[in-house]
C-alpha positions in Angstrom: 114.4 93.5 85.3 110.7 93.2 85.0 108.7 93.7 88.2 105.1 92.9 89.0 103.7 95.0 91.8 100.6 93.9 93.6 98.1 95.9 95.8 96.0 93.1 97.2 92.3 93.4 98.0 89.4 90.9 98.1 87.2 93.1 95.9 89.8 94.9 93.8 93.4 93.8 93.4 95.7 96.2 91.6 98.6 95.1 89.5 101.4 97.1 87.9 104.2 96.0 85.7 107.3 98.0 85.2 110.8 97.3 83.8 114.0 98.6 85.3 116.4 99.4 82.6 119.6 100.8 84.3 118.3 103.8 86.1 115.2 104.1 84.0 111.8 102.8 85.0 109.5 101.9 82.1 105.8 101.3 82.4 104.5 98.1 80.8 101.0 97.7 82.0 98.6 98.2 85.0 95.1 97.4 85.9 92.7 96.1 88.5 91.2 92.6 89.0 87.6 93.3 90.0 85.8 90.4 91.7 82.4 92.0 92.7 80.8 92.4 96.1 78.1 89.8 95.5 80.6 87.0 94.7 81.4 84.5 97.4 84.9 85.0 99.0 86.2 81.6 97.7 85.2 82.5 94.1 86.8 86.0 94.5 90.0 84.4 95.6 89.9 82.0 92.6 89.4 84.9 90.2 92.4 86.8 91.7 94.6 83.7 91.5 93.7 82.8 88.0 94.0 86.4 86.6 97.3 86.9 88.4 98.6 83.6 87.0 97.5 84.8 83.6 99.3 88.1 83.9 102.5 86.4 85.1 102.3 84.0 82.1 101.7 86.8 79.7 104.3 89.3 80.9 106.9 87.0 82.4 108.1 89.2 85.2 111.4 88.5 86.9 110.1 89.2 90.4 106.9 90.2 92.3 106.5 92.8 95.0 103.4 92.8 97.2 102.2 95.4 99.7 101.9 94.1 103.3 98.8 94.6 105.3 99.1 97.7 107.5 95.6 98.3 108.8 92.1 97.3 108.4 88.8 98.7 109.6 87.8 95.5 111.3 88.9 91.9 111.9 86.7 90.5 109.1 88.2 93.1 106.6 91.7 92.2 107.7 91.0 88.5 107.3 89.6 88.9 103.8 92.6 91.1 102.8 94.9 88.5 104.3 93.3 85.9 102.1 93.7 88.0 99.0 97.4 88.6 99.9 97.9 84.9 100.4 96.5 84.1 97.0 98.7 86.8 95.4 101.8 85.4 97.1 100.8 81.9 96.0 100.3 82.9 92.4 103.9 84.3 92.3 105.5 81.5 94.2 103.6 78.9 92.2 105.2 80.3 89.0 108.7 80.4 90.6 108.9 84.1 91.1 111.0 85.6 93.9 108.4 87.5 96.0 109.2 90.5 98.1 106.9 92.3 100.6 106.9 96.0 101.5 105.0 98.0 104.0 103.0 101.1 103.0 105.6 103.2 104.8 108.4 101.7 102.7 106.4 102.2 99.5 105.6 105.9 100.3 109.2 106.6 101.3 110.6 105.0 98.1 108.2 106.8 95.8 107.7 110.2 97.4 110.5 110.3 99.9 108.1 110.7 102.8 106.5 107.8 104.7 103.4 109.7 105.6 102.6 111.0 102.0 99.0 111.3 101.0 97.6 108.9 98.4 97.3 111.8 95.8 101.0 112.5 96.2 101.9 108.9 95.5 99.6 108.7 92.5 101.1 111.9 91.0 104.6 110.8 91.6 103.9 107.4 90.0 102.6 109.2 87.0 105.7 111.4 86.8 108.2 108.5 87.5 106.7 106.3 84.9 105.8 109.0 82.4 102.1 108.0 82.3 99.7 110.1 80.3 97.3 110.2 83.3 97.1 109.0 86.8 96.3 105.3 86.9 93.2 104.0 88.7 93.8 104.0 92.5 94.5 100.3 93.1 96.6 100.1 89.9 98.6 103.2 90.9 99.2 101.6 94.4 100.5 98.5 92.7 102.8 100.5 90.4 104.1 102.3 93.5 104.9 98.9 95.1 106.8 97.9 91.9 108.7 101.2 91.9 109.6 100.6 95.6 111.0 97.3 94.7 112.9 98.8 91.7 114.5 101.3 94.1 115.2 98.7 96.8 116.5 95.8 94.7 120.0 97.2 94.6 119.9 97.9 98.3 118.6 94.4 99.0 121.5 92.9 96.9 124.1 95.1 98.5 122.9 94.3 102.0 122.8 90.6 101.2 126.4 90.7 99.9 127.5 92.8 102.9 125.9 90.3 105.3 127.4 87.4 103.4 130.9 89.0 103.7 130.4 89.8 107.4 129.5 86.2 108.2 132.8 84.9 106.7 
């Protein structure tokens, strides 16, 4: 299963692609979509959408995992982050990908085993789990962590759905 993880942001949107092969996680690619501070928000959103659509077309992931908003410094920042998340979700859904969302607490717990882990701990663990030669750029590392979270959760999601399906019969 090929997973595209997204760490949305209006100025920098991180992406990370991994493949789950049995119990192994294999790194495919990661990077950051930079939109610039001086660019109008509408243009930044278009850049994010187009580049994510291009990444999806190029790598053909089976699913997409996106980090949920958990805090913002102010209302305007939260609104801009929400727009970037919406564009990322749209890019995935528009290309018929199943899209999953995870909180920062879920991501940290899945990657480090502790929901209050520091950013440096997450970056180091992502490097180890994916056998990267160096720590990825911060936004890309966060996106890889979201993808790893989904890889660890996908079996649980399927088992839970089956269990709930059986319970309802």
